[in-house]
MIFI-163485 format. One record per residue (C-alpha): x, y, z; residue in one letter. Coordinates in pm, whole numbers, padded with zeros to 5 digits, always signed. Layout:
// MIFI-163485
XYZA/...
// end
This chain:
// MIFI-163485
+09528+12363+06172M/+09579+12103+05902T/+09795+11776+05985E/+10109+11769+05784T/+10196+11420+05657N/+10550+11326+05592D/+10582+11167+05246V/+10815+10924+05097I/+10780+10851+04729R/+10957+10558+04553L/+10961+10447+04203T/+11133+10088+04139I/+11154+09878+03828P/+10855+09601+03797A/+11118+09320+03874K/+11113+09067+04155P/+11443+09169+04270E/+11348+09522+04337F/+11028+09423+04577V/+11252+09417+04885S/+11355+09766+04853I/+10971+09881+04890A/+10967+09607+05154R/+11257+09772+05342L/+11131+10149+05288A/+10804+10079+05429S/+10975+09880+05732S/+11178+10173+05813G/+10912+10422+05778A/+10668+10229+06011A/+10954+10195+06251S/+11017+10551+06261R/+10650+10601+06330M/+10649+10386+06605G/+10467+10074+06506Y/+10496+09754+06690S/+10695+09464+06557F/+10378+09256+06450D/+10227+09568+06271A/+10561+09648+06101I/+10570+09264+05986E/+10208+09322+05859D/+10282+09641+05668I/+10616+09475+05493K/+10414+09147+05396V/+10112+09368+05239A/+10369+09600+05047V/+10539+09305+04926S/+10231+09146+04822E/+10106+09458+04647A/+10437+09510+04476C/+10462+09139+04378T/+10128+09135+04222N/+10208+09430+03996A/+10529+09233+03896V/+10344+08925+03835S/+09993+09036+03696H/+10063+09382+03584G/+10348+09377+03353Y/+10324+08991+03279K/+10265+09050+02902Q/+10427+09386+02872M/+10803+09341+02982G/+10954+09591+03213N/+10751+09841+03400G/+10735+10074+03697Q/+10602+10079+04034I/+10523+10361+04230G/+10519+10358+04614I/+10382+10643+04816V/+10385+10625+05188M/+10225+10890+05363E/+10303+10912+05734C/+10052+11071+05929G/+10012+11107+06336S/+09773+10825+06374G/+09823+10604+06058A/+10037+10515+05756M/+09886+10510+05406T/+10077+10317+05141I/+09953+10351+04775T/+10113+10114+04543V/+10056+10194+04175T/+10147+10040+03816H/+10022+10114+03462N/+10046+09784+03354G/+09747+09548+03310E/+09438+09578+03533S/+09188+09330+03645F/+08805+09327+03744D/+08874+09421+04114A/+08506+09360+04223S/+08536+08994+04082R/+08848+08909+04262V/+08740+09094+04601L/+08403+08876+04589Q/+08620+08568+04590E/+08847+08650+04868L/+08848+08391+05134K/+09095+08182+05330P/+09243+07859+05194L/+09032+07578+05279D/+09254+07323+05457P/+09088+07014+05303S/+09159+07140+04967T/+09467+06969+04812D/+09760+07202+04743L/+09742+07108+04361D/+09398+07261+04337E/+09466+07596+04504V/+09399+07883+04273S/+09720+08122+04283E/+09516+08430+04189G/+09363+08641+04488G/+09587+08501+04778L/+09793+08837+04765G/+09480+09044+04805L/+09339+08816+05061F/+09683+08865+05257L/+09691+09253+05194I/+09294+09243+05336N/+09382+09055+05658A/+09687+09256+05743L/+09584+09604+05669M/+09326+09812+05856D/+09164+09955+05534H/+09221+09877+05162V/+09092+10054+04844T/+09163+09892+04492I/+09103+10138+04188S/+09146+09979+03852T/+09058+10283+03630E/+09400+10348+03503Y/+09638+10040+03551G/+09625+09928+03925V/+09645+10133+04271A/+09628+09966+04589V/+09587+10213+04876R/+09649+10050+05213M/+09597+10221+05567I/+09751+10079+05856K/+09642+10270+06212F/+09902+10338+06464L/+09637+10275+06722N/+09372+10028+06680R/+09118+10295+06760D/+09083+10405+06406G/+08982+10079+06277V/+08626+10135+06417G/+08528+10419+06177H/+08575+10198+05886I/+08255+09997+05776V/+08377+09820+05475D/+08717+09707+05480K/+08827+09667+05131V/+08652+09889+04851S/+08710+09937+04501T/+08692+10263+04289T/+08667+10165+03896E/
// end
């Protein structure tokens, strides 16, 4: 028997004031699924970062655009995909540079790029980034930590 996921689809304008809608929707879905408070907070931050990246980087030169958010609520995991058709980037290069902040670095010297992806990677159990057509960030958060052991590479790209 095949598992049927509940799917929530949301399209928001690529404007900062609409990111909170995606955040609230993901929080509500995660709460309904039974995630812990800490896991819900992780999901909210990851969704916010993915949407903020779309607003800040994807549509910076193009004006207004749309962000698509698909939340698949399964019995053991929530899969959230955030997509936009704006400007893409070299995901492989950015992922190679993902690292935590060096506490000895002056804040004026900290590069703004990549911190959102670092947070998404740190907070979610598995992340896939596709940059073939626009950008699609697919994030999985397992309901039980048992699912994490089955994944070898935490972040991967499909270009």
